[in-house]
Structures are given as structure tokens and as C-alpha cells.
C-alpha positions as CSV (number, residue, x, y, z in Angstrom):
1,M,55.3,10.8,10.3
2,R,57.3,13.7,8.8
3,S,58.0,12.1,5.3
4,R,53.8,11.0,4.5
5,S,53.2,14.7,6.0
6,I,55.9,16.2,2.8
7,R,54.1,13.1,1.0
8,T,51.0,14.9,1.3
9,I,51.8,18.5,0.9
10,R,53.9,17.3,-3.0
11,R,50.3,15.2,-3.6
12,A,48.6,18.5,-3.3
13,E,51.5,20.5,-5.2
14,L,51.1,17.7,-8.4
15,S,47.2,18.3,-8.0
16,K,46.8,21.9,-8.6
17,A,49.5,21.8,-10.9
18,A,47.3,19.7,-12.6
19,F,44.7,21.5,-12.0
20,E,45.9,24.3,-14.0
21,A,47.2,22.5,-16.9
22,V,43.5,21.3,-17.4
23,V,43.1,24.9,-17.9
24,L,45.8,25.5,-20.0
25,Y,45.9,23.1,-22.5
26,G,42.6,21.4,-21.4
27,L,42.3,17.2,-20.6
28,R,43.6,15.9,-23.8
29,G,46.5,18.3,-23.7
30,T,47.6,17.3,-20.2
31,T,51.0,15.2,-20.1
32,L,52.4,14.1,-17.3
33,E,55.8,16.2,-18.5
34,K,53.4,19.1,-18.6
35,V,51.9,19.3,-15.2
36,G,55.3,19.0,-14.1
37,E,56.7,21.6,-15.1
38,I,54.1,23.0,-14.0
39,A,55.3,22.6,-10.7
40,G,58.7,22.8,-11.1
41,V,59.8,19.3,-11.1
42,S,60.4,16.2,-13.2
43,K,57.7,13.7,-14.9
44,G,59.6,11.7,-12.3
45,V,58.9,13.4,-9.1
46,V,55.4,13.3,-10.8
47,L,55.0,9.7,-11.6
48,H,57.0,8.8,-8.1
49,H,53.6,10.3,-6.5
50,F,50.7,9.0,-9.1
51,K,51.6,6.0,-11.3
52,D,50.3,7.1,-14.1
53,K,47.5,9.8,-16.2
54,S,44.5,8.4,-15.0
55,S,45.7,8.8,-11.0
56,L,46.3,11.7,-11.4
57,L,43.3,13.2,-12.4
58,E,41.3,11.4,-10.0
59,A,43.5,13.2,-7.6
60,V,42.7,16.8,-9.3
61,I,38.9,15.7,-9.2
62,R,38.9,15.0,-5.3
63,R,40.3,18.1,-5.4
64,T,38.5,20.4,-6.6
65,N,34.7,18.4,-5.1
66,G,37.3,19.2,-1.6
67,M,37.5,23.2,-2.6
68,L,33.9,23.1,-3.0
69,S,33.3,21.6,0.2
70,T,36.1,23.6,1.9
71,S,34.0,26.7,0.8
72,L,30.8,25.2,2.2
73,V,32.5,24.4,6.2
74,E,33.6,27.8,6.0
75,L,30.0,29.5,5.0
76,Y,28.3,26.9,7.1
77,R,30.2,28.5,10.3
78,H,28.2,31.9,9.8
79,A,24.7,29.9,9.0
80,E,22.7,29.9,11.8
81,T,19.5,28.6,10.8
82,P,17.7,26.8,7.6
83,Y,17.6,29.3,5.0
84,E,21.1,30.6,6.0
85,R,22.0,26.8,5.7
86,L,20.1,26.5,2.1
87,W,21.9,29.3,0.9
88,A,25.2,28.6,1.8
89,I,24.7,25.3,0.1
90,I,24.2,27.1,-3.5
91,I,26.7,30.0,-2.9
92,A,29.0,27.7,-1.9
93,N,28.4,25.7,-5.9
94,F,28.8,29.6,-7.3
95,H,30.9,31.8,-5.7
96,E,33.4,33.7,-8.0
97,S,37.0,32.2,-7.2
98,I,35.4,29.1,-7.9
99,F,32.8,29.4,-10.2
100,N,33.9,31.4,-13.3
101,Q,34.2,30.4,-17.2
102,A,38.1,29.0,-16.9
103,V,37.2,26.4,-13.6
104,C,34.2,25.6,-15.1
105,Q,35.7,24.7,-19.0
106,A,38.2,22.3,-16.9
107,W,35.9,20.5,-14.7
108,V,34.2,19.8,-17.9
109,S,37.0,18.8,-19.5
110,L,37.9,16.0,-15.9
111,M,34.0,15.3,-17.1
112,A,34.6,13.7,-19.7
113,E,36.8,11.1,-18.1
114,V,34.6,10.2,-15.3
115,P,32.9,7.6,-17.7
116,H,36.1,5.7,-18.6
117,N,37.6,5.8,-14.4
118,R,35.6,4.2,-12.3
119,S,38.2,5.5,-9.5
120,C,37.2,8.7,-10.8
121,Q,32.8,7.2,-11.0
122,R,33.1,6.8,-7.6
123,V,34.5,10.1,-6.7
124,Q,31.4,11.7,-8.1
125,I,29.1,9.6,-7.2
126,A,30.4,10.4,-3.9
127,N,30.2,13.9,-4.1
128,Y,26.9,13.9,-5.8
129,A,25.4,12.1,-3.1
130,R,27.1,14.2,-0.4
131,V,25.4,17.2,-2.5
132,S,22.4,15.8,-2.3
133,S,22.2,15.0,1.6
134,N,23.2,18.4,2.5
135,F,20.2,20.1,0.5
136,S,17.8,17.4,1.2
137,H,18.5,18.0,5.2
138,E,17.6,21.6,4.9
139,L,14.8,21.6,2.6
140,K,12.6,18.7,4.9
141,H,12.6,22.1,7.3
142,F,10.3,23.7,4.0
143,V,8.4,19.8,2.5
144,T,8.2,17.2,3.1
145,R,11.1,14.7,3.4
146,D,10.2,13.1,0.4
147,E,9.4,16.3,-1.6
148,A,12.9,17.2,0.1
149,K,14.8,14.7,-1.8
150,I,12.7,15.4,-5.2
151,I,13.8,18.5,-4.6
152,A,18.1,18.1,-3.5
153,R,18.2,15.9,-7.1
154,Q,16.6,19.0,-9.6
155,L,19.3,21.3,-7.6
156,N,21.6,19.0,-8.5
157,L,21.3,18.6,-11.8
158,L,20.4,22.3,-11.6
159,I,23.7,23.6,-10.4
160,D,26.1,20.9,-13.2
161,G,24.0,21.6,-15.9
162,I,24.7,25.5,-15.5
163,W,28.2,24.6,-14.9
164,V,28.3,22.8,-18.2
165,R,27.2,25.8,-20.0
166,V,29.0,28.1,-19.2
167,G,33.0,25.3,-19.2
168,S,31.5,24.4,-22.6
169,R,30.9,28.5,-23.4
170,V,27.2,28.0,-24.1
171,E,26.7,30.9,-21.9
172,P,28.3,33.6,-19.9
173,L,27.2,33.3,-17.1
174,D,28.2,35.4,-13.8
175,S,27.7,34.4,-9.9
176,D,25.0,36.1,-9.1
177,R,23.1,35.4,-12.3
178,A,24.0,31.2,-11.4
179,I,22.4,32.1,-8.1
180,G,19.0,33.7,-9.4
181,D,18.5,31.0,-11.7
182,L,18.3,28.2,-8.5
183,E,16.5,31.1,-6.5
184,Y,13.8,31.1,-9.5
185,F,13.7,27.2,-9.1
186,L,13.5,27.5,-5.3
187,M,10.9,30.3,-5.5
188,R,8.4,27.5,-6.7
189,F,9.0,24.1,-5.1
190,L,9.2,26.1,-1.7
191,P,6.5,27.8,0.5
192,M,6.8,31.4,-0.6
193,D,4.6,33.7,1.4
194,E,5.7,37.0,2.3
195,E,7.5,36.2,5.1
196,S,9.2,33.4,4.3
197,I,10.1,35.3,0.8
198,Q,11.3,38.6,3.4
199,K,13.6,35.6,5.5
200,H,15.2,34.2,1.6
201,R,16.0,37.4,0.8
202,A,18.1,38.1,4.2
203,A,19.6,34.8,4.4
204,R,20.9,35.2,0.7
205,E,22.5,38.5,1.3
206,K,23.7,37.2,4.1
207,I,25.6,34.6,3.4
208,E,26.5,36.4,0.3
209,N,28.0,39.1,2.2
210,V,30.3,36.5,4.4
211,A,31.0,35.0,1.6
212,R,33.0,37.9,0.2
213,I,34.8,38.1,3.2
214,A,35.7,34.7,4.2
215,L,35.9,32.9,0.8
216,G,38.0,35.8,-1.0
217,T,40.9,35.7,1.5
218,R,43.8,35.0,0.4
219,A,44.6,32.9,3.5
220,F,41.5,31.0,2.5
221,L,41.9,30.6,-0.7
222,E,45.4,29.2,-0.5
223,T,44.3,27.1,2.4
224,A,41.3,25.5,-0.4
225,M,44.0,25.4,-2.9
226,A,46.8,23.5,-1.4
227,R,44.2,20.9,0.0
């Protein structure tokens, strides 16, 4: 039991080091040797836990998706209404601790691996399905179930597009601007009478304040990064 725990910790450390390597060197420049250097271990230790670079990259993609899920779970703890849960999903994808040019750039590099790696494809398909399901579950409180599925898919595409633009250095966007872009989209597809507008504004403000406190702590970041 103890050896499994140590193995899990080591794999998490190596996937973290691999992600840092992708940020520093890009996907092509990331080697098992460089991952080992960042982690402070030999290439042999990296190979002991991951049979090749492909399996290591799969672990990195799982880790990046896991960071987003961890952020959402934390925000959900404080969300009490469908409005707040909807905004929790949006803000979890764009909180400044995760959404920045270096991380987006690494993510774009990792996505280039997905078409060539079936394991990575399965991980990413599952992640897209989870995000769409989360959105659909909350959107059905505002529109029909069929409309909720369509809007959820569009939101998923919009999130990916923003990450790609920032990661490709096509357009500099900060968290507030990115969240504002999704808000602009939502206002055209959800009921937006005066009462609804006020509820959305209050929900966004509350969840952003929660994220600023809960997701910005060292303890949370260390927990998220260690997964």
C-alpha cells in the first residue's frame, strides 16, 4: 500500500515536471532527459514510471484536465443556484492561476499530440463530454433540454477557441476579457430580462470573488498541482 502511494506521488511529480518542460521547450523540445532534469531524477527513473514520451504526455494531458476539474469542484462548494453553478464552470476554465499565455501555449502544444495518440484522444473526448455535460445540466434551468445541449457545445467550442488564440499568441486575452466573451455569447441565447441580468451579474461577481480567494491560495495551488 505504501509503495503504491509513493509511486502515485512520483508519477504526479513527473507529470508536473513534464508540463513545465512543455512550457519551457515546447512539445518537440521536451525530452525524457529534460523532464528528469526538472524533476531532479535520471531518465531511467522517468522511464520506470512512463514507458515512453507518449505515455508521459498522456499523463500531462490528464493532469491539465484534472486541474480544471479540481478548480470547478472548489467553486461548486460555494455555488448555491443554477446561475452561480453556471458561472462556476466558466470561471473555472479562465481563472488567472490556470489561464495565462504560458499555460495556454503548453496546452496548444499538447493538443497537437492528440490526433496521433489514441489514449490522449480518449482523455480529451472524456474531458469535452464532461464540460458539455456540466454546462447542459445548468443550462436546462434556463432553456429547453435540446437547446441546452446546443448551447453547451458552442460554449465548449468557444472555450477551446479562446485557449488556442492565447496559446498561439494570436490575441492577448486576460481572464476578465475571456469571461466577458462568454458572457456576451450567453446574453444572446439565454433569457435576459432585467431580473435575469441582475442575477447573472450577481452570480458572476460572487464566483469571481470566491475564485480570487479559494483558487489563489498556496494550499489550493499545491493540491491542484500535485494531482
